[in-house]
TIFIDO-751668 format. One line per field, with one value per residue: x, y, z of N, C-alpha, C in turn. Coordinates in steps of 0.02 Angstrom, whole numbers. Example, Ala and Ser with C-alpha at 12.3 -4.5 7.8 and 13.67 -1.06 7.14 Angstrom:
<sites>
n.x: [660_642]
n.y: [-284_-112]
n.z: [390_354]
ca.x: [615_684]
ca.y: [-225_-53]
ca.z: [390_357]
c.x: [660_645]
c.y: [-165_2]
c.z: [390_394]
</sites>
This chain:
<sites>
n.x: [794_851_879_942_959_937_876_827_750_686_662_654_648_553_463_337_204_265_357_459_443_540_611_721_746_796_886_1003_1127_1133_1218_1199_1061_1017_1067_990_862_878_908_786_705_760_724_585_577_614_503_411_443_376_230_93_-51_-228_-360_-528_-643_-683_-687_-541_-411_-283_-119_-62_75_183_203_88_-9_25_-24_-161_-175_-124_-221_-324_-281_-319_-410_-465_-419_-424_-482_-560_-622_-695_-783_-856_-920_-866_-773_-695_-694_-805_-911_-845_-791_-909_-942_-1011_-956_-827_-659_-549_-489_-351_-297_-211_-179_-70_-9_154_286_416_438_470_546_512_494_462_368_241_205_169_242_197_211_216_132_205_140_-7_-148_-248_-331_-373_-350_-446_-551_-607_-510_-429_-417_-320_-267_-261_-189_-281_-405_-413_-435_-556_-645_-632_-539_-385_-238_-143_-29_-40_-24_-89_-167_-204_-158_-75_101_199_155_103_73_26_117_83_60_97_221_324_421_375_263_213_179_82_-12_-53_-158_-187_-170_-25_10_110_106_-13_-110_-159_-269_-433_-587_-729_-847_-866_-930_-944_-816_-759_-645_-562_-448_-295_-197_-18_145_237_122_65_13_-21_-7_-40_62_165_238_161_129_140_12_-103_-147_-265_-421_-470_-604_-656_-698_-618_-660_-698_-585_-490_-565_-683_-622_-487_-354_-231_-88_82_225_343_388_394_489_434_478_427_441_420_456_393_396_480_596_517_481_397_331_296_269_244_156_137_-18_-130_-271_-437_-555_-536_-589_-599_-643_-625]
n.y: [6045_5952_5891_5778_5754_5703_5762_5743_5807_5792_5811_5728_5784_5778_5836_5965_5916_5802_5723_5650_5636_5630_5572_5563_5526_5530_5470_5402_5391_5313_5276_5181_5163_5287_5282_5176_5232_5338_5269_5205_5317_5363_5257_5271_5393_5361_5289_5393_5456_5393_5391_5475_5409_5421_5377_5317_5394_5312_5165_5096_4973_5013_5060_5148_5240_5268_5409_5457_5407_5486_5612_5592_5557_5674_5771_5719_5749_5879_5928_5804_5722_5793_5846_5963_5986_5870_5874_5985_5938_5948_5872_5783_5649_5620_5528_5409_5436_5441_5310_5255_5215_5110_5066_4959_4825_4810_4934_5047_5196_5313_5442_5459_5507_5453_5394_5489_5650_5748_5834_5762_5837_5965_6128_6207_6157_6043_5873_5739_5582_5417_5364_5403_5327_5350_5286_5124_4966_4983_5050_5205_5279_5367_5545_5689_5804_5967_6083_6188_6132_6030_6101_6162_6055_5978_5872_5774_5840_5780_5835_5889_6007_6175_6162_6034_5927_5784_5768_5677_5565_5396_5248_5081_4941_4823_4667_4652_4644_4769_4760_4671_4729_4773_4654_4609_4710_4692_4729_4896_5054_5140_5249_5377_5504_5616_5767_5935_5912_5910_5920_5848_5808_5834_5780_5646_5610_5618_5639_5741_5762_5780_5677_5673_5703_5551_5449_5294_5179_5010_4845_4677_4666_4741_4897_5006_5135_5313_5405_5533_5680_5653_5668_5618_5557_5506_5413_5415_5317_5215_5192_5148_5052_4947_4945_4920_4819_4783_4828_4882_4793_4859_5021_5199_5337_5496_5659_5824_5957_6086_6257_6362_6496_6424_6286_6136_5999_5898_5736_5580_5409_5285_5152_5085_5071_4955_4964_4924_4976_5116_5280_5376_5531_5623]
n.z: [3310_3173_3007_2885_2716_2543_2386_2228_2085_1930_1750_1593_1432_1283_1174_1155_1256_1298_1406_1534_1705_1850_2007_2149_2313_2485_2630_2628_2517_2356_2222_2121_2122_2078_1947_1898_1901_1812_1694_1676_1654_1533_1450_1452_1389_1260_1221_1218_1101_1004_896_970_1054_1055_1159_1183_1299_1453_1560_1625_1651_1760_1807_1942_1976_2120_2127_2065_2152_2259_2223_2237_2374_2423_2388_2462_2587_2608_2720_2739_2843_2960_3123_3142_3016_3009_3121_3087_2978_2849_2789_2655_2674_2749_2746_2768_2894_2967_2967_2860_2742_2681_2630_2534_2635_2631_2634_2728_2806_2875_2986_3008_3084_3094_2972_2879_2852_2940_3101_3266_3330_3336_3259_3366_3467_3529_3570_3454_3434_3403_3294_3202_3152_3021_2927_2949_2896_2795_2860_2930_3057_3160_3193_3142_3260_3303_3424_3441_3395_3488_3606_3574_3557_3668_3679_3669_3601_3460_3415_3287_3151_3120_3005_3008_2928_2861_2881_2867_2784_2767_2678_2693_2625_2490_2404_2272_2142_2091_1994_1900_1852_1727_1660_1750_1741_1610_1487_1471_1557_1601_1724_1766_1824_1897_1886_1933_2022_2092_2187_2115_2167_2320_2443_2403_2393_2268_2138_2016_1881_1783_1672_1657_1589_1570_1520_1478_1350_1366_1304_1324_1419_1365_1327_1216_1160_1191_1279_1237_1334_1463_1553_1714_1817_1964_2113_2272_2359_2272_2191_2285_2341_2285_2162_2179_2137_2189_2293_2279_2342_2352_2405_2385_2441_2441_2434_2480_2365_2394_2425_2479_2576_2661_2665_2637_2747_2722_2677_2591_2601_2494_2408_2239_2146_2078_1980_1935_1813_1813_1790_1647_1577_1475]
ca.x: [780_886_872_991_931_949_814_835_686_706_623_685_599_554_434_268_188_294_416_454_462_571_640_756_753_809_937_1064_1139_1151_1228_1170_990_1008_1078_932_806_893_900_714_679_781_682_519_584_614_433_377_459_329_168_49_-116_-286_-409_-595_-660_-711_-656_-483_-365_-231_-69_-44_140_181_197_18_-45_39_-70_-226_-172_-113_-285_-362_-256_-352_-468_-490_-398_-424_-540_-602_-663_-742_-835_-899_-951_-840_-719_-711_-700_-856_-950_-804_-788_-973_-951_-1057_-918_-760_-621_-520_-454_-279_-278_-198_-146_-49_40_209_346_478_446_490_600_485_506_410_328_207_228_157_286_166_242_175_140_245_98_-80_-176_-311_-370_-345_-380_-504_-600_-580_-491_-415_-409_-264_-299_-218_-204_-343_-462_-415_-466_-625_-688_-621_-501_-313_-203_-89_27_-50_-20_-153_-206_-222_-141_-16_166_239_104_127_24_56_132_43_93_116_291_330_466_337_198_189_145_23_-60_-80_-178_-215_-134_25_6_165_90_-76_-97_-215_-325_-481_-646_-788_-904_-830_-960_-933_-743_-746_-591_-548_-381_-267_-134_35_210_237_64_81_-34_11_-45_-10_124_216_222_148_132_119_-57_-116_-173_-335_-450_-504_-654_-672_-702_-568_-692_-700_-516_-457_-615_-698_-578_-417_-330_-178_-36_149_264_393_362_441_488_426_486_397_488_396_499_352_409_536_605_470_504_342_349_247_298_185_161_96_-84_-161_-343_-482_-612_-520_-634_-576_-702_-606]
ca.y: [5993_5955_5830_5776_5713_5727_5761_5762_5811_5811_5787_5720_5816_5763_5894_5981_5893_5736_5723_5603_5669_5580_5597_5516_5559_5485_5490_5363_5396_5253_5295_5130_5175_5344_5257_5136_5277_5376_5223_5195_5378_5363_5208_5302_5447_5330_5274_5456_5476_5359_5430_5471_5379_5446_5324_5341_5396_5250_5135_5057_4946_5065_5059_5214_5240_5303_5481_5469_5396_5544_5666_5575_5565_5745_5804_5692_5782_5944_5923_5736_5688_5840_5845_6021_5974_5815_5896_6033_5901_5973_5828_5742_5580_5621_5466_5358_5455_5424_5238_5236_5190_5085_5049_4892_4813_4814_5005_5077_5261_5340_5496_5423_5551_5415_5372_5545_5695_5798_5825_5727_5886_6012_6198_6235_6125_5984_5810_5694_5510_5384_5352_5413_5289_5381_5233_5060_4908_5004_5087_5266_5267_5425_5610_5732_5853_6023_6109_6229_6087_5995_6146_6175_5996_5944_5810_5781_5850_5734_5873_5909_6078_6211_6139_5964_5886_5743_5793_5617_5516_5329_5197_5015_4907_4766_4604_4651_4659_4824_4741_4633_4762_4775_4590_4606_4757_4660_4780_4952_5118_5153_5321_5398_5566_5650_5839_5982_5877_5945_5879_5859_5797_5827_5732_5579_5604_5608_5682_5747_5787_5764_5641_5717_5670_5486_5405_5248_5126_4944_4789_4611_4673_4777_4967_5015_5204_5363_5428_5604_5698_5634_5687_5565_5577_5444_5421_5381_5257_5162_5177_5107_5007_4892_4946_4905_4751_4771_4877_4852_4782_4912_5088_5253_5397_5556_5719_5884_6004_6153_6304_6421_6521_6387_6220_6090_5933_5852_5676_5526_5343_5258_5100_5094_5040_4928_4979_4907_5020_5186_5314_5435_5564_5662]
ca.z: [3261_3108_2967_2830_2663_2475_2346_2158_2051_1863_1694_1528_1389_1211_1141_1174_1324_1305_1450_1590_1768_1894_2069_2193_2377_2541_2679_2616_2445_2320_2152_2078_2118_2033_1879_1879_1888_1752_1638_1667_1624_1463_1414_1444_1340_1194_1206_1204_1033_960_886_1027_1042_1091_1170_1200_1370_1479_1619_1604_1701_1765_1861_1967_2008_2184_2117_2050_2215_2302_2205_2265_2447_2438_2387_2518_2648_2616_2764_2746_2904_3017_3166_3130_2957_3023_3168_3052_2923_2786_2767_2597_2698_2802_2746_2801_2964_2997_2964_2806_2685_2694_2570_2536_2698_2623_2636_2793_2796_2940_2996_3040_3081_3085_2903_2837_2875_2985_3172_3303_3367_3292_3260_3432_3516_3559_3548_3414_3447_3351_3235_3205_3096_3000_2896_2971_2862_2757_2899_2959_3126_3202_3162_3162_3305_3321_3491_3439_3393_3552_3654_3554_3562_3731_3670_3676_3538_3442_3388_3218_3138_3116_2947_3023_2870_2874_2859_2853_2768_2750_2660_2699_2562_2472_2385_2201_2128_2043_1939_1850_1848_1658_1648_1793_1712_1550_1440_1508_1556_1652_1740_1809_1859_1890_1893_1939_2052_2134_2198_2073_2211_2384_2490_2379_2386_2196_2117_1945_1868_1718_1667_1634_1578_1537_1527_1424_1334_1372_1279_1339_1458_1327_1314_1145_1138_1241_1272_1245_1399_1476_1617_1750_1867_2000_2186_2314_2387_2221_2170_2337_2366_2239_2103_2195_2126_2237_2304_2271_2403_2352_2416_2368_2483_2400_2475_2452_2335_2408_2461_2492_2644_2691_2635_2668_2769_2710_2639_2585_2587_2460_2356_2179_2151_2018_1988_1880_1801_1825_1744_1609_1549_1415]
c.x: [821_875_919_965_955_883_830_768_700_657_669_632_608_528_363_255_219_361_406_482_486_598_676_771_766_861_1002_1075_1161_1156_1200_1095_976_1017_1018_873_817_886_826_683_698_739_613_522_584_543_396_393_412_267_120_-19_-169_-336_-476_-603_-692_-673_-601_-446_-304_-182_-52_23_135_173_125_-25_-35_-8_-139_-226_-159_-177_-328_-343_-286_-416_-491_-476_-404_-488_-587_-649_-715_-798_-882_-930_-929_-785_-740_-719_-757_-896_-911_-799_-851_-988_-996_-1021_-851_-724_-592_-481_-378_-253_-272_-155_-132_-10_95_273_410_490_470_546_577_500_449_372_297_234_217_199_257_196_192_184_181_205_26_-108_-244_-359_-337_-384_-447_-556_-568_-568_-485_-405_-343_-294_-248_-233_-268_-405_-470_-451_-541_-671_-675_-587_-427_-281_-153_-35_19_-44_-88_-197_-229_-214_-80_47_214_192_134_67_59_65_84_85_117_189_295_373_431_269_171_151_81_-32_-93_-95_-213_-169_-87_27_62_146_19_-65_-162_-277_-369_-541_-701_-852_-874_-864_-950_-859_-724_-697_-588_-479_-357_-208_-81_100_199_176_63_26_4_-35_-7_58_180_193_217_158_117_47_-58_-151_-247_-356_-484_-555_-678_-668_-645_-597_-692_-629_-483_-508_-624_-650_-506_-401_-275_-130_32_183_322_359_416_432_488_428_454_452_469_448_460_361_468_542_561_505_449_363_290_284_241_202_129_31_-108_-237_-380_-537_-599_-553_-604_-637_-688_-539]
c.y: [6005_5888_5835_5728_5739_5721_5787_5757_5835_5783_5778_5738_5795_5823_5903_5958_5825_5741_5670_5636_5615_5613_5542_5554_5507_5513_5453_5358_5330_5271_5246_5141_5235_5324_5217_5181_5317_5332_5211_5257_5383_5315_5236_5356_5419_5312_5337_5483_5443_5403_5420_5443_5414_5389_5355_5346_5330_5227_5088_5027_4990_5047_5130_5208_5278_5379_5500_5459_5456_5602_5654_5584_5637_5784_5782_5726_5851_5935_5852_5704_5731_5839_5903_6010_5920_5837_5947_6004_5927_5928_5790_5668_5573_5556_5409_5371_5434_5349_5213_5204_5163_5076_4979_4882_4812_4885_5028_5139_5292_5404_5466_5464_5513_5392_5427_5586_5744_5783_5787_5774_5935_6082_6231_6203_6063_5920_5769_5623_5479_5373_5371_5378_5318_5331_5167_5003_4927_5045_5150_5255_5331_5488_5642_5791_5907_6045_6150_6184_6048_6037_6155_6116_5955_5877_5825_5791_5794_5770_5896_5985_6110_6188_6066_5919_5844_5774_5736_5559_5450_5285_5130_4983_4849_4706_4603_4672_4713_4805_4702_4665_4766_4711_4585_4652_4726_4711_4836_5012_5122_5228_5338_5458_5587_5723_5877_5948_5924_5900_5898_5847_5782_5777_5659_5562_5586_5661_5686_5777_5763_5717_5689_5677_5600_5444_5360_5196_5060_4891_4724_4618_4710_4849_4977_5087_5251_5383_5504_5617_5681_5661_5627_5596_5514_5457_5384_5316_5199_5142_5131_5062_4949_4889_4924_4831_4734_4830_4843_4843_4831_4979_5139_5311_5458_5617_5779_5930_6076_6194_6368_6442_6488_6321_6171_6026_5881_5793_5629_5463_5300_5200_5123_5056_5017_4931_4956_4959_5092_5228_5377_5465_5604_5638]
c.z: [3199_3072_2908_2777_2596_2437_2276_2124_1980_1811_1634_1476_1316_1172_1165_1246_1339_1344_1503_1652_1817_1958_2106_2258_2431_2588_2670_2541_2415_2246_2103_2069_2073_1961_1854_1861_1824_1690_1623_1633_1550_1421_1402_1391_1270_1173_1185_1134_982_950_944_1007_1083_1098_1190_1276_1391_1540_1597_1664_1701_1820_1878_2003_2075_2177_2099_2113_2261_2286_2236_2340_2467_2437_2446_2584_2659_2657_2776_2814_2967_3057_3153_3072_2970_3069_3135_2989_2854_2758_2704_2616_2749_2804_2778_2876_3001_2994_2909_2747_2711_2627_2579_2602_2693_2628_2709_2782_2864_2932_3038_3035_3069_3015_2856_2867_2928_3058_3205_3349_3317_3299_3327_3487_3548_3528_3508_3437_3391_3287_3251_3143_3079_2967_2915_2940_2830_2793_2928_3033_3166_3161_3183_3200_3324_3392_3494_3439_3458_3605_3639_3567_3625_3725_3677_3608_3525_3402_3316_3211_3131_3059_2957_2962_2887_2845_2842_2839_2746_2733_2662_2631_2551_2452_2313_2192_2074_1983_1884_1837_1777_1641_1688_1766_1651_1496_1478_1505_1615_1664_1789_1852_1846_1908_1901_1968_2093_2143_2148_2113_2280_2432_2469_2373_2314_2173_2041_1937_1800_1725_1642_1629_1549_1559_1466_1414_1330_1344_1293_1373_1423_1316_1238_1123_1197_1227_1276_1311_1405_1544_1649_1798_1902_2075_2221_2341_2336_2201_2220_2372_2318_2181_2117_2183_2176_2241_2298_2338_2408_2363_2401_2417_2438_2444_2440_2425_2351_2446_2476_2565_2677_2653_2673_2692_2761_2667_2635_2567_2560_2413_2292_2187_2083_2027_1926_1875_1817_1771_1713_1573_1485_1390]
</sites>
């Protein structure tokens, strides 16, 4: 197996915690796209030079950029999609697995090797199917099954690794246009990145974490000021359930920058998400 790609990961820094983090990855280089992303980062950096604003804790209309959505799906991958965690009732998505909870029918999440850089076989050499759909139109569908779990539970493996986590995660696109997202957001918060996520209530799939880098306050479709760091605490079921306004039709391929032990071939192909009532606690 071999794969050929490029991956640039960079930040433009102003001062203290005010920086904008950016990336560009793929398999077909486009210098115009790099220029577009760099120009966007420079524009965000100019906003970060303005006096920062602090807002009160509460529920806000929020746009989560694909990089912020990746942090949420990344945490969800810690046992959320694996058969072992589900059969032992330790999955953060257990209520969805048991059919007690659904999310918005526009949400479909799959393990799709063809969408990323990873091989179509697992570490044990077992062939992966073209796609394993874990969430289909808002309802939990299939699990990732390692050879060990397949043996333990008497089912067929679908080539998942020992951690039973997606390596080429894909979320289906929506209908919103990212190019006009400021106007669609109206008044609220533009979140480019989330950080340090963990579960505050695992059975409820409730997550907590911090904003980081360019998080911006928007009024009437215009960026007004950068926001100081805030903590959110909200449930995946609500963010991508009742709170979901829509997903963008544009998606971004986000490659893992991990080099722990080896260069990672993990990836996520994700849209941005517009959410009402996103809950900030600090």
